[in-house]
N, C-alpha and C positions, 0 to 999 in steps of 0.2 A: 204859343200855347204850351210849350214844353219847358219854359224857363224855371229854374229854381231860385229861391231867395236865399239870403245868406244866413238864416237862423238854423240853429241846430235842432233837428227833429227829435221828438220825444222817443221814437222807436228807430232802431236801425233800420235801413232799408229791407234787409232780408227778414228781420223780424216782423215788420209791417206786412211784407209779402206773405209770410206764412199765416198771419192772423187773417188776411183777406181771403186766401184760398181756403183755409179752414171754414171760415164763415160761409163761403159760398157752397161748400160740400154739406154743411149743416143745413142749408136752406134747401136742400133736396126734399126735404120733409113737405115742402109746400104741395108737392104733387099728389099727396095723399088727402089733400083738403078739398072742399068745394070750389068751383070755378072762380067765383069773384075773390075768394081768399087766396087762390093760387096767384092771381095777377096782383092783388094788393100787396101781398108779401114780397112778391118779385119787385115791384116798383120801390117798396121801402128797402129792400136789400140793396138794390142799385143806388139809392140815395145814400145809404149808409157807407157803401164802398167808396163812393166819389168823396164824401165827407172825410173819410179815414185818410185817403191819399192827400187831400188838400191840407188837413189839419196836421197830420203826422208825417206825411211825406213830402211837404213844402211844394207841392204843385201849384202853380198859378196860371190862370187863363190869360192868354194874351192874343191880340190881333194877329191873325196870319193871312198873308196874301198868297194865293195859290199861283204858282208860275206854270208856264206851259208844260215843263218837264214833270212837275209835281202832278198835274192833271193827267198827263199821259201815263205815268206810273200807277197812279190811283186807279185809272180806268183798266189798265192792263191787270192789276191785281184783282179787281172785281170780276173780270172776264174768266180769268184762270180759276178763281175760287168758284164761280157758278158752274164751271166746266166740271169741277170735281163732284159738286152736289148733283148736278144733272146727271152724271155717270152713276152715282150712287143710287139716284132715283130709278134709273133705267135697269140697273141690276136687280133692285128689289129684294136684297138680302136683309131680313130682320133677325138679327142675333141678340137677344137680350143679355145683359151682364147682371142685372139686379133683378132677381126673381124671374118670373115666367114671361114677362112682357116688357117692352120699353116703356119709359115714363115720358109723358108729354103734357103740354098744357091742354086743357079741355078747351073745345071749340066755343067762341063767344057768340051768343045769339043775338046781342044788340049790335046794329050797324055802327052807332055812334061810338060805342065802346071799342069796336073793332078798329075804327079809324084812329081813335085816340091811341090805341095800342101800336098801330102802325107808324105813328108819328112819335108821340111823347114816349111810349113804351120802348120802342126799338131805339131811339136816340139815347135813352138811359142805359140800355144794353150795351150799345156801342161805345159810349163814353166810359162806362164803369169797367168793362172788360179791357179796353185798351190801356186805361190807367194801371190796371193791375198786371196785365200780361205782357205788355210791351214796355210802358214806362217804368213800372216798378222792378221789372227783370233787368232792364238796362241799368237802373241804379244799383241793383243789388250785386250784379256781376260786372262791374265797369271795366275790368281788365281782361275779360274772357268773352270773346265774341262767340265762341263755341258754347259756352253755358248759356249765353243770352238766347241762342237760337234753339238748342237741344232741351234745356230745362223749361223754357217757355212753352215750347211745342208740347212737352209731356204733360205739363200742368194744365194747359188749355184743353188738351184731350181729356185729361182726367175729370174736369168739371162737367163734361159732357157724357160721362159714363151712363147716366140714366137713358140716354139715346140709343144704347147698344153698341156692338163692335163696330159696325160700319160708320156709326155717328161719331164714334171716338176717332177713328182713323182719318175720316174726311175733315172733321173740325181741327184735328192736329195739323193736318197739311195745310189748311186755310190759315191757321195761327202761324205757321211758318212763313207763308206769303206776307202776312200782315207785319210780321217782324222784320222781313226783308224791306218792305215799304217804309217802315219806320226808320230804319237805318239808312236806307238809300236817300230819303228826303230830309232826315234830321229834324222832323216835326211830327208831334202826335196827330195833328190835324188830318194828315193824309190816311193814316190807318183808321181813324175814327170815321171819316167820310165813307172810306171803302167798307168798313164793317157794317155801318148803317145801310148802305145801298145793297149790299149783299143779303142782309137780313130782310130788308124791304121787298126786294124782288122775290125771294123765297117765300116769305110769309103772306105776301099778297097774291101768291100763286101764278105770277106772271110767266113762269117757265114750268113746263111739264114734260 
């Protein structure tokens, strides 16, 4: 799932990374729109990001077999990240960064749409964000592990600015865990699965 082909990409890794991050920031405007448009734009945003990394970044999907070690590391990452989000929920601090309140997706009234979002929607989120914040950062800074960790953590936190101060801190730490998982397993499949499970548990309201 992480292999590169031999062709030369149109954009440099760092150039593509910058385009992806700026595109995600521009898409914050979706939170100002009606509910269905918020989700529709978000899905389109994820598809575009995936397409950009495949077309310009040379990413290719390949079959990956999960080993016991990979499964354990993935499960540990999920547990640690959920612990961070649970602690944040218990503290209950809401400190907006943009304007007077945090920005978030409006609640879905349709059960069928809600389940679609928990499956297809969250899968698109996990895949697109791991391609950008783990895969592309490793490609952009192949000779600096510190840059891979620190800059990817900062950028991942940055795109969650609409969630407020604690949202930025917690998601940044979760991104750090996901980068560690990527580097430890050598495959993007592990952080994609971990990312999806974390979001699924949080958005389905399975922990409070």
